N, C-alpha and C positions, 0 to 999 in steps of 0.2 A: 728318437727314443733315448731317455736318460736311464742309465743303469747304476743303481746304488751298489757299491761293492760290499758294504756291510749287509745289505739285504741278500745279495748274491751268495754270501757265505752260509746262509741258512740252507742252501740246497747243494752246494758243491764246495769242496775244500780248496781254497785259494790262499791260505795263510802262508804257504812257502814261496810265494812269488810277489814281487813288488807291483803296485799299480801300473807303473811305467812299463814293466816287462809284460804284464798281462795285456795292456792296451796294444803293445807292439805285436804280440802273438795273435790277438783277435784280428788286427788289421791285415797281417800276413795271411790269415786264413780266409780272407775274402769279405769280411765285414769291416768297413772302414771306421775307425774311431776318430771322429771329427775333432774331439777335444776332451781334455780331462782336467778337472779342477776339484779342489776340496769343497766339501759341502759348506764349511765355514772356516774362516781364518782361525789359526790356532790361538787358544787362550791358556793361561797358566794360573794356578792357584784360585780357581773358581769351584766352590763346593756347595752342597745343599745345606741350607740354614733354616732354623726354626724360629719364627717370630714370636718371642715369648711375651712381649708387650709392644704396644703401639700407641703413642700419645702425641697430641698436637704440639708442634714447636711453639714455645711461648712468644716468639717474635716473628712468626711467619705463618699466615693462614694456610698455605698450600703445602707446608712441610710437616713431616711426622718424625718424631724421635723414637726409633725402634731399638729394642734390645733383641739381638739375634744370636741364638745358640748355633755355633758351627761344629759342635762335637768336642773340639779341644778347648774352646774358649767361647765367651759370650762377648760379642762386639756391639758397641753402640753405633748405630748407623742412621744418618739423616736421609730420609727418602721422600721424594716428591710425587711418587706414582699415586694416582687416584684410587687404585685398587688394592693397596697394601693394607693388611689387617692382621690382628693378633691371631695366632694359631695356624698361620700359613707356613708352608714349606717352600722356600724360594732359592733362587740361584744368587750366591753371595760371592762377590769378588773381594777377597781379603786384601789388606794392605800389602803392597808388593806385587799384586796381580798385574798381568799384562793382558789387555783386551785387544780385539782386532783393531788394526790401525795403529798399533804400538801405543795404545792408550794405557798409561801406567796409573795404578790406583795408589793414592797416598793418604796418610792421615791429614785431615783438614778441619777447619772450623767454619761452620755455616751459621751465620747470625749469632756468633758467640758460643755455640755449642759444638763440641768435638764430634767428628764423624770418622769412624775407623773402617772404611770399606764402602762397598756399593752393592745395593740390591739391583739385579740386572733384568732387563727385558731380553726377549729373544733377538731383537734387532741389535742390541748392544753386544750380544754374543756372536754376531756375524751372520745371522740367518736373514735372508732377503725378505723384506717386509711383505711382498706379495704372497708369500707362502705361510705367513704367520696366522694362526687361527684368530678369528675376529675378536674373541673374548680376551685375547692377549695383545691385540694390536696396539692399544693405547695405554698400556701399563706394563707392569712387571709380569714375569711368568710364574705361575703357581703350580708346584708339583702335586701329584696325587699324595694322599695321606700316607701311603706305604713306602715313600721314598726314604732312604737311609740318611740320617743327619750326618753331615761331614763327608758324604760320598762325593767323588769327583763328578762334576756335571758333564764332562766331555763324552763319556760313553752313554750316560743317561739320555742326553739330548742328541746323540748321533753326530756330534761335532767333529769326530775324527774320520768321518766317511769321505770316500772319494767317489766322484760321479763321472761316469764315462758317457759322452754324447756320441751316439752312433748315427752314421749317415747311411741309412739302409736303402738298398735297391728295392724296387717294387716287388720283386719275386720273393724276398725273404720276409714274409709276413710272420713266420714263426718267431723271428727275433723281436717282435713287438710285445713280448712277454718275458717275465723273469724266468719262467720255467724253460722257455725256448732258448734264452741265453744260457741257462744252466746246462742244457744239453749241449750247446755249442762249446762252452768252456770245458765241460767234461771231456768232450771228444778231443779238444786241443791239448789238454793236460793229461789225458788218459786217467781220469779219476771217476769214481762212481757219482751218480746223481741221487740225492735224497729227496724224494717227492713227498708233498703233504698227503696225508691219508684222511680224508674227511670222515668223521664219525660223530654221531650225536644221537641223543635219545628222542624218539618220536612219541607223540601222544597217541592215545587210543583213537581219538577223533581223526578222520581222514580229510585230506585236502579237498578231495572230490565231494565231501559233504557240503562244502561251502562254495566251491567254484567249479565251473566246467570250462573247457576250451573248445572253441570252434574256429577252424581256419578255412576261410573261403578262397584266399589266394594261395593255393597250395604250392605253386611253382616258386613264388617269391618268398614263401615262408614254410619250408618243408619240415621244420621242427619248432615246437613251442611247448615249453613246460612252465606251469605256474605252481610255485611252492607257497605255502601259507604258514606265516609265523605269527602266533598270537601273543598278546600281553608283553610286547617289547617295551623297554624303558629307554626313552630317547635321552641321550647324554653324550659326553665326550668319549671318543674311542680311546683305547689304551695308548699309552705313550709311545711304545715301540711302533705301533701302526701309524700314528701321526708322524713319527720321525721318518719312516719309509715313504710316506705319501709326499711329505715336504721335499725330501731328497729327490723324488721323481717329478717335482714341479707341480704338485697338486696341493691346494690349501685344504686342510681338514675342516669338516663342517659339523657333523655329528656321527655317532657310531653307525647308524644304518647307512647313511650315504657313504661314509668312509669305507665301510666293509665292501660295498659294491665296487667302489673305485679300487680298493686294494685287490680284490679278486680279478678285476679287469686287467690290472697290471701284472698280477701273478700268473694267471692262466691265459691272458690274451683274449678272454671271452667277455664281451660287454654284458652287463646285467642291468636291470632297472627295478627299483622298489616303488610300489604304489601303496598309498593308504587305502587298504581294502574297504574301510568303512565309508569311503567316499564314492564307492562304485554304486551305480543306480540299479544294478541287477546282480545276479550270481553267475554271470557268464562273461567270459573274455572272448570277444570275436575279433579276428584278424581279417581285414578286408581292404579292398581298394577304397579310397575316399570317394565321396560323391562330389559331383561338380559344384564348386563354390561353397563347399562345407568348410567350416572354420574351426581352428584349434588355437587356444592360447597356450604357448609353450612356457617352459619354466623361466625363460628370460622376460616374460611379461608381454611378449609380442604376439599379436593376433596373426595367425597364418591362414591365408586363403588357399584352400586345397583344390586339387582336381583329380581326375580319375587315374592319373599316373602315379599318385602317391599311395603308399601303403601305411595304414594306420591300425593302431590297437584301440579297440573300443570296449566300453563297459556293457556291451550289448545294444547300446543305443548311440551314444555320442563318442567321438574320438577322445582318447585320454593320452595318446602318445603318437608321435611320428616315428614309425618303426625304424630302429637303428640309429636315429639321429638325436631326438630329444623328447623327454617326457612332457606331459601336459600339466599346467598349473592346477587344474581342478583336482587332481589326485596326488598332489605333491606331499611327500613325507614332511611333517612338521613336528613341533614339540608336543603336540596333543595326540600324535599318532600312537595307536596301541596295537593295531593289527596290520600286518604287512603282507602284501602279495608280491612275491619275488618272481620276476620274469627272467627266464634263461631261454634264449631263442636263437635260431639260425636264420638270418635274413639274406636274401640274394644281394650280392654286392652292387650290381648295377642300379637297382632301384633305390638303394640307400644313397649311392653317389649322386643320382639325379636329384633327389630331394635335398641333400646336403648342399649341392652346388646352387640349386635354384633359390634356396632360402639363405644362402651364405652362412650355413651352420656347420662349420668344421669342428668336430669333437673327437675325443679319444675313441669313442664308440664307433662313430662313422668311419674313421680311418681304418679300424680293424675289420669292420664288415666289408668295406670296399676292397681291401687286400686279400681277404679270406681268412676265416677262423677254422680251427680244428673241429670237425664235426664230432669227434669222440670226446671233446672236452666240454661240450655245451652243458649237458646234464651234470657232469662232474663239477663244473664251476658253480652251478646252482647249489649242489650239495655242500661244497666248501663254504659258500656264503651262509648257508643254513647253520653249519657248525659254528661259524664265527658269531652269527646273530644269537645263537643259543648261549655262547660263552660270554659275550661282551655286551649284549643288549637284553639279557635275561629272557629271551624269547622262548616260547614253546612251539616246537616244530611239529606241524600236523603230519601224520603218516602219509608217505607217498607224495604224489603230485598229480595235478590235472595236466594231461599231456596229449599233444598231437605229434605223431612221428611218421614221416615218410622220407627221412633223411638217409642218403647213401653214405654209409660209414665204412665202406670197404677200402682196403689199401691198394694203391697202384703197384703194379709189378713191372720191373724193368730187367731185361736179360742182358748181362754183360759177359764179355770174354776177355781174359787177360791179354791175349795177343792184340785184340782191337784197341784196348785201352793203351797199351804200350805203343802201338802204332800211331795213335792220335797224339800222345804226349812226348814221344821220342824217348821213352824211358825203358828200363828193364825191371819193372816192379814184378815181384813174384806173386803167384796166386795166394800164397800165405799172407803176404803183406796186404793184399787187397782185402782178404777176409778179416784181417786184424783191423783194417780201417773201418769196415762195416761194423765190427764189434764196438769200436770207439764211438761210432755214430749211433749205436743201438738200433741198427737196421736188421731186421730178420731176413734170412736168406736160405736158399736151398741150392745144393750143388748137384749138377747133373753132368753128363759127359762133356767136358770142356767148357761148360757154361755155369754162370752163377745167376740164379733167379732171385732178385732182390725185391723184398716187400717194403716199399717206402712207407713209413708211418704217416698217418693222416695229418700229423702236426707239420709235415713237410710237404705242403701243397705244391712246391715248386719242382718236385721230383716226378717227372713224367716220362722222359725219353732217355735213350742211351747217353746222349750228350750231357744231360743233367748229372748222371752218375760219373761220367768222366771228370766233370768239374769237382764233384765231391771227393773223388779219389785224389785229384791233383791238389786240392787245397789242404786236405788233411795230411797227405804225404809231405806237403810243403812246397810252395811255388819256388822257394829259394833252393830246393833240392833238384829241381828239374835241370837236366843238362842243357848247356848252351853251346852252340856251334856256329861257325861262320858259314855262309852259303857256299856250296861247292859247285863246280861246273865252269862254264865259260861266260858267266854273267859279267856285265860291265858295272863299274862303280856308279852309284847314283849321281844324278845331275839334273839340271833343269832342261826341259824341252825348249825348242825354239820358240814356241808360243809363250811359255812361262818367262823366258828371258826378255822377250819383246814386251810382254805385259808389265814386267817390273821396270823396264827401261822407260816406257811411256808414263808410268805412274811417277817415276822419279823426276822425269822432265816437267810434268805438269805441276807436281808439288814444288819443284824448284822455281817454276814460273810464278808461284804464289797462289795456286789453287789447292783447296783441301778436298780430300776424298769423302764422299758420302755414300751410304748404302740405303736405298729406299725399298719400299714394298714392291714385290712383283705383281701384287694384286691391286687394282684400283677400281674406281667407280665406273659405271657405264658411260657417264657423261665425259669423264676425263680420258677414257680409253679412246675417244675420237679426236682428241686434241694433239696438235703438234706432231703428226705422223709424217715422217720423212717421205718424200716422193718415191724413193726406191722401195720402201716398205709398203706404201699404199698400193703400188702396182701389183704386188704379189699376194697381199693379205686379202683373202676373199671374205672372211668373216671373223668376228671377235670370238675369243674362247671364253665362255662363261662357265662358272662353277655351278654344279648341280645343287649344292647345299652350302652357299656362302655363309660365313659367320656374321657378316654385316653387308649392307648395301654399298658401303664405301670400299669394300674389298671383295667384289664379286666377279671381276673380269680380269683376265691376264692382260698385262699392258702391251701395247704396240709402240710405245715411246716411253723413254725414261723421264722425259722432261716434266710432265704434269706433277708427278710426286716430288720431283726435285724442286719445282716451283713452290709446292706446298711447304716443303722444308725451309726454303728461303723465306717465305712469308712468315712461318713460325718464328724464325730467328729475328727477322726485322721487327716483329711485334714485341720482341724482348730486347729491343734497343741495339741489336747487332746489325747495323745498317750497311756495312760493307761486306758484300757476299761474293765469294769466288769459289765455286765448287765444281767438282767433276765426278763422274761415276762411269765405271765400266760394268755393264750388266746386260742381262738377256731381255730381249723382247720375244714374244711368242706368236709365231705366224702360222696360220692355218690356210690352206688352199682349197678347203671344202666349204660348200654352202652350209652343210650341217656337220658340225665337228663330231667325228666318230673315232678319230685316232690321235695319237700324241702330236701336238703342234711342233713345228720346227723352231728351235731356239736359235736366235741370231744375236751375237754380241754386238752392242753398240757402245760408242764412246760419246758421252754427252756432257755438256757444261752449262752452268748458269752463272752470270756475272751481273752485279748491279752495285750502285753506290760509287764511292771514290776508289780509283785504282792507285793513284799516287797521293800521298798526303805528307808534305814536309812543312810543318808549321813554322820552323825556324827560318826556312827560306821563303815562307809565305807562298808555297807552291801547292796547288791542288789540281788533280786531273780526274775527271769522272770517266767511268767506263764508257766506251763508245764502240762503234763497229770495228774501228781500226785496232783497238786493243785486242779484241777477239781474233781478228784476222791475223794480227802479228803473232799471237800465240800459236795459231794453227800453222801459219807459214813456217815458223821456226821448227815446229814438230815435223811437218812434212819434209822440210829440208834435211833434218837429221835422219829421217827414215829414207832419204833419197827417193822421194815420190814427188812427181810433178802434178799439181792440182790446178784445175781451172775453176775460177769463180765466175758465175753468170748471174746477172740480176734476174730475179724471178718473183713470182707472187705465190705465197703459200697461206692457206687458211690460218687465221690467228697470228700471223706474222705481219709486221709493218710493211706495207706495199712498196715503199721506197728504200728500205734498209735491209733487204734480205737477199742473200746470194745462194745459188745452188752450187754444190761442190761436185766436180767430176774428175775422174782419172781415166784417160784413154776413152773419152766419150761415154763412160759409164758413170751414172749418178751415184754418189756415195753418201750424200747427206746435204745438210744446209747449215747456214749460220746467219744470224741477224738479230734485229730487235723484235721483241714481242709487240703485237698490236696493242695500242693504248687501252682498248676495251678489255682485253685479256689481262693486262697489267692491273687494271682496276678490279677485275674479278678476284684476283689473288692478293689485292692490297699491296701492290708493288709499284715502285717508281720505275724510271726508265731501266729496262732490264734486257740483257743480251744473252742469247743462247746459241749452242751449236749441237749438232747431232750427226755422228759419223758411223758408217758401217765398219766397225772394228775388225770383224772377221775378214773382210775383203783386204784391209791393210795387212793382216797377217799373211794372207794368201800370196800377195804380190811382193811382200818385203823380201829383199835379198840381203842376207847377213854376211856379205863378203867384205872382209876388212880391206880398206883402201886408204890412200893418203895422197896428198898433192905436195910437190916441192914448194917451199917458200919462194915466191918470185924474186929473182935477182935483178930484174930490169924495171925501170920506172914505167908508170902508167900515165895516160893522158886523159883528161876530162874535157868533154865538149858538151855544151848545152844546145838544145833545139826546142824552139817554141812553135807550135803548129796551131793554125786556126782551122777548126773543123765544125761540122754541124753539132749542136748541143746534145743530140741524141746518141752520139758515138761514145762508147765506153773506153776508158783509158787502157783497160786490159787488152782490148782488141788491138789498139794501136801498139802497145808494147810487144805483142806477139809478132806483128808485121816488122817492127824495128828489129827484133832479135833475129828473125829469119833473114832479113836483108843485110844486117850488120856484119855477119861473118863470125869466124872463130875468135877474132881479136876483141870483139865486143863482149866484155865480161859481165857488166851489170847495167841495168836501166832503172832509173828512179824518178817518179813523178815528184816535182817540187813546187808546182804552181798550177792553179786553175783560175782563169779570169773570164768574167762576163760583165759587160757594162759599156762604159763610154768608149767610143772609137771602134766598137764592134757591132755588127748587125745583131738584132735581137735573137736570131735563130742560130748565132754562132757563139763559140767559146774558144778560149786559148788554153792549151795545155803545154806546160814546159817540162821537158825531160832532161835529166842529167845522164850522159852516156860516159861510161868508163871503159877505156881501151887499154889492153895490156897483152903482151905476148911473152910466154915464159922462156922463149929461146933467144930473143934478141930485143934490142931497143927499137921501138916503133919509129918509123919515119913519118913526117908530115904528110907525105904522099899516100901512105897506106891508110892513115886515119881519114884523109880527105876523100879517098875513093870510097871507103865504107860509108862516110857521111853522105856522099852524093847518092849512093845506092839507096840509102834510107829515105832521102827526100823523094827520090823517084818512086819508091814503093808506096809510101804513104799518100803521095799525090794520086797514084793510080788506084789505090784501094779505097781511099776516103775523100778524094778530091781536096786534100789538105793543102794549105798554103803556109809558107814560112812567114812568121810574123816579123814585121820589120821593127 
């Protein structure tokens, strides 16, 4: 909502406060001022001039030599505007004037003839082109004949106005009107409100002689009034009205349309003007549209309607989509003489549905959706009749054709001083609360210890006690509310164990080179079956589907984070971001019911997707693509830092590569998996070789012990021994490592595989695996005997367990 301060001054006295101070006070009272700016940049020495003569430039076809009377003197000005003519009153920037953009006007010669000033367009005076009336868009601005020669154009064109942009919450529909903001500012400043008082002469002829109203959809349209104004003269609206419309972000069109827009902004009540002579009957019928009925709206688009849409008809065909947009067939044009003015109350939900379906957001639909004041509907129609009578020379027929089943009663809320103070922590007296109600212009009644407040219908947001608490607090002043520190034995705030661990894991993964991603919790039914970890698959009995999904792609709660992460990776790769390393900590939703009837269990998972190049050093001509061991290395380091021992076991999982996938276990409990996607799934997502992991994060949190610990730096040297074993090719290195570790004793600190060989000098069913063993004791220097004893125990253990032989 844009609020013109010059317009606001017509209803409430704000002369004693600066725009900046007013904006701050409005913000502190609960309506945020999102921005403030001048309507136009300042200009100096620009006055109204009268074009006494206008002749063609002797040496330029498109230039005119004008003699312009500015009151104090007559200036010769060269003007190239196509619409400049003798007898016009125009905006003249005299020599020495400064226009927006620090454009200084000087005496110059154009094609040999002196020019002393400039005849200005509205754009040159700083008004945004999109708000300039069409007749002035391509040329200079021409004032009405009654403009005073020599007068400063700044107040005439509202160039000194300030515009406040309000960021309104949905409940404050009253602030979508100038009168609503007048009440608000009056309450803040404690000044009176001056409301317009519509009055006009009516003809003997009655509106009901020409038109009748029939409403079939009574719930959706409880009030409809049709006013009739005859013999209107279509032309420009008065300058002051055009100024206020432009300041509010609306381009002036003609007096009839401008008046309906002006009243909409003033009262917050949408109106619509029809050309009465284009009606095919003498009846207005408001009804639901018929299936596949069509309406060409004012924007020239044909709209296909259905029975969920509310339409205004001329007794036969639709002439407007109720509350959204009028129809082209009854549009007011330059030939219009008789106007039917609609003032109606439409139910917000049906307006919103039509507005959203046809993508027709308008000032009218916004107000109907948020709620209009039922007591202003007819009043707004009368205000428009007054203005049409004054500025369109219209004859207003007596009364109106009306349908009225609208509830106009005020809501009542009972408040107590003690309860309000209890909620706010204040000591506001009853007299102060009553004074706040006076400022808000809320009627009230006092009873024993209670105040019964009658909330005016313009304030649709006041319904319950808490609403009144908010009203008292904001007018009393949020900055006047007491502030205290919490008392008692509470502890200072801090992170929980879970929060600390989550941040630690995130820092580690990001330090390792992965980027965090956040994907949808909703996925498609097909994707919901992909890449489910074995530990989830064992407990998830059924998928959790939405009853009314917004789309098929987001209709099922996920059982794995990976499918949506792969979609994100595919999206990035399609845009030339080929090296992807991402992780996510998010929930999967597990139900153990065949038919889901209650809330599913949420389980936090840690998942990752990696593809492309992991290392790229062009200078050293070094490149390394992501592979299984990159993923395993990241996970190994994470588990080591969390002091968790994880076992990797080769496995087969649907949609994963059968030879490059491992199941992860802790204490014989499966916690997830890691490996390469199956090539067919990679092709489905348009991915190259891609590796993923998925881990039960909740379980890691449960078993993690956050005990600070350290180890002394070893003071004694270590010893390295290598061992190469020939075993069956089906035996896994991890199994051998576990046996070696158990047999090696405490002095065996680490085991590393450094070579695997199959080929010449070995049987086809055999392979050789070489391990590097590192021995060290923190208490003393190891002897050859100690190392040799451990080495022999290892040889004996692997021989017994795997029938391994030492490779010669």
